[in-house]
C-alpha positions as CSV (number, residue, x, y, z in Angstrom):
1,X,152.6,171.7,72.9
2,X,149.7,169.7,74.4
3,X,148.7,168.6,77.9
4,X,150.3,165.4,79.0
5,X,152.9,165.1,76.2
6,X,156.4,164.6,77.4
7,X,157.6,168.2,77.1
8,X,154.5,169.5,78.9
9,X,155.2,167.2,81.8
10,X,158.8,168.1,81.9
11,X,158.0,171.8,82.1
12,X,155.6,171.2,85.0
13,X,158.2,169.2,86.9
14,X,160.8,171.9,86.4
15,X,158.5,174.5,87.9
16,X,157.7,172.3,90.8
17,X,161.3,171.5,91.5
18,X,162.6,175.0,91.2
19,X,159.8,177.1,92.8
20,X,160.1,175.9,96.4
21,X,160.0,177.9,99.7
22,X,163.2,178.8,101.5
23,X,163.9,180.7,104.7
24,X,166.8,183.1,104.4
25,X,169.6,183.3,101.9
26,X,170.0,179.9,100.4
27,X,173.7,179.4,100.8
28,X,173.9,179.8,104.6
29,X,170.6,177.8,104.8
30,X,172.3,175.0,102.8
31,X,175.2,175.1,105.3
32,X,172.7,174.9,108.2
33,X,170.9,172.0,106.5
34,X,174.1,170.1,106.1
35,X,175.0,170.8,109.8
36,X,171.6,169.6,111.0
37,X,171.8,166.4,108.9
38,X,175.3,165.7,110.3
39,X,174.1,166.3,113.8
40,X,171.2,163.8,113.3
41,X,173.7,161.3,111.9
42,X,176.1,161.8,114.8
43,X,173.2,161.2,117.3
44,X,174.6,163.4,120.0
45,X,175.8,167.0,120.6
46,X,179.0,167.6,118.7
47,X,182.1,169.0,120.3
48,X,183.7,170.4,117.2
49,X,183.0,171.1,113.5
50,X,185.2,171.2,110.5
51,X,183.7,172.8,107.4
52,X,185.0,172.6,103.9
53,X,183.2,174.7,101.3
54,X,183.8,176.0,97.8
55,X,185.0,179.6,97.6
56,X,181.6,180.6,96.2
57,X,179.9,179.4,99.4
58,X,182.3,181.5,101.4
59,X,181.5,184.5,99.2
60,X,177.7,184.1,99.6
61,X,177.6,183.4,103.3
62,X,180.2,186.0,104.5
63,X,178.0,189.1,104.8
64,X,174.4,188.0,105.0
65,X,172.3,187.6,108.1
66,X,171.3,184.0,109.0
67,X,167.6,184.1,109.9
68,X,166.3,183.1,113.4
69,X,169.8,183.6,114.9
70,X,169.5,187.1,116.4
71,X,171.3,188.8,113.5
72,X,174.3,186.4,113.4
73,X,176.3,186.2,110.2
74,X,178.7,183.8,108.5
75,X,179.5,180.1,108.1
76,X,180.1,179.4,111.8
77,X,176.8,181.0,112.7
78,X,175.0,178.9,110.1
79,X,176.6,175.7,111.4
80,X,175.7,176.6,115.0
81,X,172.1,177.3,114.1
82,X,171.8,174.0,112.2
83,X,173.5,172.0,115.0
84,X,171.6,173.6,117.9
85,X,168.2,174.1,116.5
86,X,167.9,173.0,112.8
87,X,165.3,170.5,111.5
88,X,167.0,168.6,108.7
89,X,163.7,167.2,107.4
90,X,162.7,170.8,106.5
91,X,165.6,171.2,104.1
92,X,165.7,174.8,102.9
93,X,163.4,175.8,105.7
94,X,165.7,174.1,108.2
95,X,165.7,177.1,110.5
96,X,162.1,178.2,110.0
97,X,160.7,176.7,113.3
98,X,163.4,178.2,115.6
99,X,161.8,180.1,118.4
100,X,163.1,182.9,120.6
101,X,163.8,180.3,123.3
102,X,166.3,178.6,121.1
103,X,168.6,181.7,120.5
104,X,170.7,181.2,123.7
105,X,171.4,177.6,122.6
106,X,172.6,178.8,119.2
107,X,174.9,181.4,120.8
108,X,176.2,178.9,123.3
109,X,177.0,176.4,120.5
110,X,178.7,179.2,118.5
111,X,180.8,180.1,121.6
112,X,181.7,176.6,122.8
113,X,182.0,174.5,119.7
114,X,185.1,175.2,117.6
115,X,184.3,175.6,113.9
116,X,187.2,175.4,111.5
117,X,186.4,176.6,108.0
118,X,188.5,175.6,104.9
119,X,188.2,176.6,101.3
120,X,187.8,173.5,99.1
121,X,190.4,172.9,96.4
122,X,188.3,170.3,94.6
123,X,187.2,172.6,91.9
124,X,183.5,172.2,92.5
125,X,181.6,175.5,92.2
126,X,179.1,174.4,94.8
127,X,180.4,172.3,97.7
128,X,179.6,171.9,101.4
129,X,181.3,169.3,103.6
130,X,180.7,169.2,107.3
131,X,182.5,166.9,109.7
132,X,181.1,166.9,113.3
133,X,183.1,165.2,116.1
134,X,182.0,164.1,119.6
135,X,184.1,162.2,122.2
136,X,183.7,158.8,120.6
137,X,182.0,159.3,117.2
138,X,182.0,161.4,114.1
139,X,179.6,162.3,111.3
140,X,180.2,163.7,107.8
141,X,177.8,165.2,105.2
142,X,178.7,166.4,101.8
143,X,176.5,168.5,99.4
144,X,177.5,169.1,95.8
145,X,176.0,171.0,92.8
146,X,172.9,172.4,94.5
147,X,171.6,173.4,97.9
148,X,170.0,170.1,99.0
149,X,171.9,167.6,96.8
150,X,173.4,165.4,99.4
151,X,175.9,163.0,97.9
152,X,177.5,161.4,101.0
153,X,176.6,160.7,104.6
154,X,179.1,158.9,106.9
155,X,179.2,157.9,110.6
156,X,182.5,157.0,112.1
157,X,183.9,156.7,108.6
158,X,181.3,154.2,107.4
159,X,179.1,155.2,104.5
160,X,175.5,155.6,105.3
161,X,174.5,157.1,102.0
162,X,176.2,157.7,98.7
163,X,175.1,159.2,95.4
164,X,177.0,159.8,92.2
165,X,177.7,163.3,91.0
166,X,179.2,165.0,88.0
167,X,179.7,168.7,87.7
168,X,179.0,168.3,83.9
169,X,175.6,166.6,84.6
170,X,172.4,168.3,85.8
171,X,172.2,168.1,89.5
172,X,168.4,168.5,89.3
173,X,166.1,165.5,88.9
174,X,164.8,166.9,85.6
175,X,167.3,168.1,83.0
176,X,166.9,171.7,81.8
177,X,168.2,171.4,78.3
178,X,164.6,171.0,77.0
179,X,163.9,174.7,77.7
180,X,163.7,177.2,74.8
181,X,162.1,180.6,74.7
182,X,159.7,179.6,72.0
183,X,158.6,176.4,73.8
184,X,158.2,178.3,77.1
185,X,155.8,180.7,75.3
186,X,153.9,177.8,73.9
187,X,153.7,176.1,77.3
188,X,152.4,179.3,78.9
189,X,149.7,179.5,76.3
190,X,148.4,176.0,76.8
191,X,149.1,175.0,80.4
192,X,146.1,174.0,82.4
193,X,145.9,176.6,85.2
194,X,145.1,174.0,87.9
195,X,148.5,172.3,87.0
196,X,150.5,175.4,88.1
197,X,148.1,177.2,90.4
198,X,149.3,175.7,93.7
199,X,153.0,176.5,92.9
200,X,152.4,180.0,91.6
201,X,149.8,180.9,94.3
202,X,152.4,180.1,96.9
203,X,155.0,182.2,95.1
204,X,152.7,185.2,94.9
205,X,151.7,185.0,98.6
206,X,155.2,184.4,100.0
207,X,157.1,186.9,97.8
208,X,154.4,189.6,98.1
209,X,154.5,189.3,101.9
210,X,158.2,189.7,102.2
211,X,158.1,192.7,99.8
212,X,155.5,194.3,102.0
213,X,157.8,193.7,105.0
214,X,160.7,195.3,103.1
215,X,158.6,198.4,102.6
216,X,157.3,198.7,106.1
217,X,160.5,197.8,108.1
218,X,164.0,199.1,108.3
219,X,166.0,196.6,106.4
220,X,169.5,196.9,104.9
221,X,169.9,200.0,102.8
222,X,166.1,200.3,102.3
223,X,166.5,200.4,98.5
224,X,162.8,199.7,97.9
225,X,161.7,202.7,99.9
226,X,164.4,204.9,98.4
227,X,163.1,204.1,94.9
228,X,159.5,205.0,95.8
229,X,160.6,208.2,97.6
230,X,163.0,209.3,94.8
231,X,161.1,208.2,91.6
232,X,157.5,208.1,92.4
233,X,154.5,205.7,92.1
234,X,154.6,204.7,88.5
235,X,154.0,201.0,87.8
236,X,157.5,200.9,86.2
237,X,159.1,202.2,89.5
238,X,156.9,200.1,91.7
239,X,157.9,196.9,89.9
240,X,161.5,197.6,90.6
241,X,160.9,198.8,94.2
242,X,158.8,195.7,95.1
243,X,161.6,193.3,94.1
244,X,164.2,195.4,95.8
245,X,162.2,195.7,99.0
246,X,161.8,191.9,99.2
247,X,165.6,191.6,98.9
248,X,166.1,194.4,101.5
249,X,164.2,192.3,104.0
250,X,165.6,188.9,103.0
251,X,169.3,189.9,103.0
252,X,168.9,191.4,106.5
253,X,167.4,188.4,108.2
254,X,163.7,188.8,107.8
255,X,162.1,185.6,109.0
256,X,159.6,185.1,106.2
257,X,159.9,182.5,103.5
258,X,160.6,183.3,99.9
259,X,159.7,181.0,96.9
260,X,163.0,180.7,95.2
261,X,164.0,180.3,91.5
262,X,167.2,178.4,90.4
263,X,168.2,178.0,94.0
264,X,168.0,181.7,94.8
265,X,165.5,183.7,96.8
266,X,166.7,187.0,95.2
267,X,166.1,185.4,91.7
268,X,162.7,184.2,92.9
269,X,161.7,187.7,94.0
270,X,163.1,189.3,90.8
271,X,161.3,186.9,88.5
272,X,157.9,187.3,90.2
273,X,157.3,190.6,91.9
274,X,157.6,192.9,88.9
275,X,155.1,190.7,87.0
276,X,152.7,190.7,89.9
277,X,152.9,194.5,90.2
278,X,152.2,195.0,86.4
279,X,149.4,192.4,86.4
280,X,147.7,194.2,89.3
281,X,148.0,197.6,87.6
282,X,146.7,196.2,84.3
283,X,143.8,194.3,86.0
284,X,145.1,191.3,84.1
285,X,143.3,188.7,86.2
286,X,144.6,185.7,87.9
287,X,144.8,183.4,84.9
288,X,146.8,185.9,82.8
289,X,149.1,186.5,85.8
290,X,149.8,182.8,86.3
291,X,150.6,182.4,82.6
292,X,152.9,185.4,82.7
293,X,154.6,184.0,85.8
294,X,155.2,180.7,83.9
295,X,157.0,182.7,81.3
296,X,159.1,184.8,83.7
297,X,160.1,181.8,85.9
298,X,161.0,179.4,83.1
299,X,162.9,182.1,81.1
300,X,164.9,182.7,84.3
301,X,165.6,179.0,84.8
302,X,166.6,178.7,81.1
303,X,169.1,181.5,81.3
304,X,170.5,180.2,84.6
305,X,171.0,176.7,83.3
306,X,174.0,177.6,81.2
307,X,175.4,179.8,84.0
308,X,175.2,177.4,86.9
309,X,174.0,177.9,90.4
310,X,176.9,180.1,91.6
311,X,179.3,182.2,89.6
312,X,180.7,185.8,89.2
313,X,177.6,186.6,87.1
314,X,174.8,188.2,89.2
315,X,171.9,185.9,89.0
316,X,169.4,188.8,89.3
317,X,170.4,189.7,85.7
318,X,168.8,186.5,84.4
319,X,165.7,187.0,86.6
320,X,165.3,190.6,85.4
321,X,165.3,189.2,81.8
322,X,162.6,186.7,83.0
323,X,160.5,189.5,84.5
324,X,160.7,191.5,81.3
325,X,159.6,188.5,79.4
326,X,156.7,187.9,81.8
327,X,155.6,191.5,81.5
328,X,155.8,191.3,77.7
329,X,153.5,188.3,77.9
330,X,151.0,190.3,80.1
331,X,150.9,192.9,77.3
332,X,150.0,190.3,74.7
333,X,153.5,189.4,73.5
334,X,154.0,186.0,71.9
335,X,157.2,184.0,71.3
336,X,158.7,186.5,68.9
337,X,158.2,189.5,71.2
338,X,159.4,187.6,74.2
339,X,162.5,186.5,72.4
340,X,163.3,190.0,71.4
341,X,162.7,191.2,75.0
342,X,165.1,188.6,76.4
343,X,167.9,189.4,73.9
344,X,167.5,193.1,74.4
345,X,167.6,192.7,78.2
346,X,170.6,190.4,78.1
347,X,172.5,192.8,76.0
348,X,171.9,195.7,78.4
349,X,173.0,194.3,81.7
350,X,175.2,191.2,81.2
351,X,178.4,191.4,83.2
352,X,177.0,192.7,86.5
353,X,179.1,190.9,89.1
354,X,178.1,188.8,92.1
355,X,180.1,189.7,95.1
356,X,178.1,187.7,97.6
357,X,174.8,188.0,99.4
358,X,174.3,191.3,101.2
359,X,172.3,194.6,101.3
360,X,173.5,195.8,97.9
361,X,171.8,192.9,96.2
362,X,168.5,194.9,96.4
363,X,170.1,197.7,94.3
364,X,171.4,195.1,91.7
365,X,167.9,193.7,91.5
366,X,166.5,197.1,90.7
367,X,169.0,197.5,88.0
368,X,168.2,194.0,86.6
369,X,164.5,194.7,86.5
370,X,165.2,198.1,84.8
371,X,167.1,196.2,82.0
372,X,164.2,193.8,81.6
373,X,161.7,196.6,81.4
374,X,163.8,198.5,78.9
375,X,164.3,195.4,76.8
376,X,160.5,195.0,76.7
377,X,159.9,198.6,75.8
378,X,162.5,198.4,73.0
379,X,160.8,195.5,71.3
380,X,157.4,197.2,71.9
381,X,158.6,200.2,69.9
382,X,160.3,198.2,67.2
383,X,163.8,198.6,68.5
384,X,166.2,195.8,69.0
385,X,169.8,194.7,69.2
386,X,171.1,192.5,66.4
387,X,173.5,189.7,65.9
388,X,177.1,191.0,66.0
389,X,176.2,193.7,68.6
390,X,178.8,192.4,71.2
391,X,177.8,189.1,72.6
392,X,174.4,189.2,70.8
393,X,174.2,186.5,68.1
394,X,171.4,185.9,65.6
395,X,168.8,183.6,67.3
396,X,167.9,184.1,70.9
397,X,169.1,180.6,71.9
398,X,172.5,181.4,70.5
399,X,172.7,184.6,72.6
400,X,171.5,182.7,75.7
401,X,174.3,180.1,75.1
402,X,176.8,182.9,74.8
403,X,175.7,184.3,78.2
404,X,176.3,180.8,79.7
405,X,179.8,180.7,78.3
406,X,180.6,184.3,79.5
407,X,179.4,183.6,83.0
408,X,180.7,180.0,83.5
409,X,184.0,180.2,81.7
410,X,184.9,183.8,80.9
411,X,184.2,185.1,84.4
412,X,185.9,182.3,86.3
413,X,189.0,184.4,87.0
414,X,186.7,187.3,87.9
415,X,185.1,185.1,90.5
416,X,188.4,184.1,92.0
417,X,189.5,187.8,92.2
418,X,186.2,188.8,93.8
419,X,186.8,186.1,96.5
420,X,190.4,187.2,97.0
421,X,189.2,190.8,97.5
422,X,186.4,189.8,99.9
423,X,188.6,187.6,102.0
424,X,191.5,190.0,102.1
425,X,194.0,187.6,100.6
C-alpha cells in the first residue's frame, strides 16, 4: 500500500470517521441529540414527547448514567437533557457544555413534560424516533443505523429533511468492506504519521484522562482499582485495569469525553488504553505507538463491521482482539502474527453477551483484554487454534466472517431474550 492510493485514503477516512469524541454512553447521547434536534426544529419549548426506539436502545440506555444530569438514568432523562440544555450542533457531545446552573431546568423538564416510550416494531436494530409537541406545532426526528445518522426531520408533518437508508447498506460515509487484517498491517507500516497524528493524539489524551479519573474516583464497581489491588502492577494487569477504569468512570456519568470506536466509548477505551500502557512500559516511542493504535483501531472496526453497531454480542470482545493485535505490532509482529493473534483471541472469548450499558461493562472489558493478551502470547510461543476448532475456520477473514454471522444472526434470539429479562416482560 502506498500513500495517496485509493485504499490508503479509505483507511484514513475510516479512522477519522470512527475515532471521534463523545460525552457519555453513546446510546443515551444519541437520544439526547435527537431530542435537541427536534426541539430546534419545533422552535419552542415542547409540552410532551413521544419516543420510539429499537429494543437495543432500550437495553443500552436503561441502566447507565446520563452525563451532566446529576446522575439521572434512562430514556426520559436523556430526552429531558437534550430538550432542556442540549446543543444539537455538537452531536455526540450534545450535553458536554451543560453547566450546574442548567440542572434544575433538566429536572423540571423531566417532571413536567410527559415522555412516552415505545419499543419499535420496525425490525431496525438501531432506531430512535422522537416526536415533540407544543400547543400548535410538532417536530419529529428519526435516526437509523448509527448514532448521528439522521434520516428524517419533520415540522408539523411537513418534511424538512429526508435521506435514504437501508439496513443492508453501510450507514457510514465510507464502506468498511475494504478492511482486511493483512491490509491493516500494511497500512500501519506505511502510513505517514502526520496523517493520523491529530486523530490518535486526541484518542490518547482523552482516553488516558478518563482512565486516570476512573482510578482516582469512586465510580461504579471500581473494577480498575480492584484489578490493581488484587493482581499487582505488572504491565499485563495494568493494561486490563486502565481500560476497565475508563469504563468505570464512563458508565457512572463521568463528565469527560472519550474517543470512541465503532460508535462505542467502551470499545474506544478497550482498543486504545492497553496499547498505550504497553507502549509506555516498552518505551516504544510515539511513532511506534501511533502505528500500533492504527492496527488496534482498524482491527476493532473490521471485526465490528460484520456484527453491527448493536447486538447481543459484547462489542468489547472485538476491541479486546484489536488491543491484542496492536500489542502484537508493538512487539514487532507483522501481518501473519497479527492474524494469528486475532484468531486466537476471537476463539477464546466469543459469545460474551451484551446486556446493556452499566457498571459491569468494566469487568467485561477486562475479560476481553485478557483474551486479546492471551491470543498474543499464544502466537508468540508458537501456539494457535486451527480451522475446525469450533467457529475457527482456516484463514483469518473466514473466521472474522463467522463471528459476524454468529453475532448478527445466531444471537438475534439471545438479544430478544436479554431484553425481555431486562424489561421484566
